[in-house]
N, C-alpha and C positions, 0 to 999 in steps of 0.2 A: 233468765229466772227459771226455775224449775216446778214443772208443771205436776208431776208425780213425788211424794213426799218419798225420801229416800228409804226410810222403812218399808212403806208400799212396793216400791222398786225390788226391793231386796227380797220381800215375801211372793211378788212375780215370778223373779227369775229362780228362785228356789223351787217354786211348786212345780209338783211332777205334773200336774195338767198343762204346764205351760207347753206349747208346741216346740220343739226342739229347732225349727225351720226358724224362730225367731232368734236364736243366738247367731245364725249364719247371717241373717240379715243386719243386726246391729254390726257383725265383724265387717260385712260389707262397707257400710257406713265409715268406717275409720279410716284415716289414712295411712297409706303403707309407708314403710321404713320409720314406723313412731315406736317408741316402748309400749304403747297400748295396744297398737296392731300387734306387736311381737308376743307381748303377753297373753293378750287374748288367743292368737294361733296356737300358743304352747297349750294352753286349755282345751281347744277344738281339734287340734289335729296331731296324730300319732307321728310327729316328727322323728321320734327315736326308731322308727320301725323301717326307715327308707334311708337311703344313701343323698336323695336328692329332696329337699325340705318341699319343693314345689309338686311333688308326687306323694305328699303323706295322707293318708287316708283321714277320714272325719272319726272321731271318736263316737261313742255311743251316746247320744246327745239326750239319752232318757236316764243315762247315768247320774245318780245324784253327785258322784265327784264332780263331773262336769258341769252341774247345775250350779254346784256350789263354787267353783271356780270362777264360773261366769259372774255370779253375784260379787266374789270376792274382787274380781278384778274392775266391776263397776263401782265397787267403793274405794279402790284405789286410784282410779283414773278417771278424772272429770271428762273425759272426751268421751270414754266407754258410757258413763252414766248419762251423758247429754245424748248420744248415739241412740241407747237403749229408749231413753223418751221420747224421741223422735219417730223410732218404729213403733212403738207399743202405741203413740198417740194415733199415729198413722193408720195401723189396723185396728183400733178399738171401735170403728165406727161399725164393725162387724162381729165385734165379741166384747167379753166383759172382764177383760184383763186389768184395766185400772178403773179405780172410783168412780 
């Protein structure tokens, strides 16, 4: 059951006031070796800048391209959507991210 409306989740993920660490927390909730994990990794990390993907630096999480990429991944992959909801609900006790 969805706890945050999809349109509200998209708004939160695209909002320039959303802290970038939220994206890393969402990524850390995903199962490795899945399409969702790989897709979000491609958005969050600059794999093309290194030979070993494990050494890839994080992209600028305040960049609108990254924010939109995370939101697009959440719309395409139910497991990313669910992870985003879990993280947002978990931290919402101290913030105003969700309604």
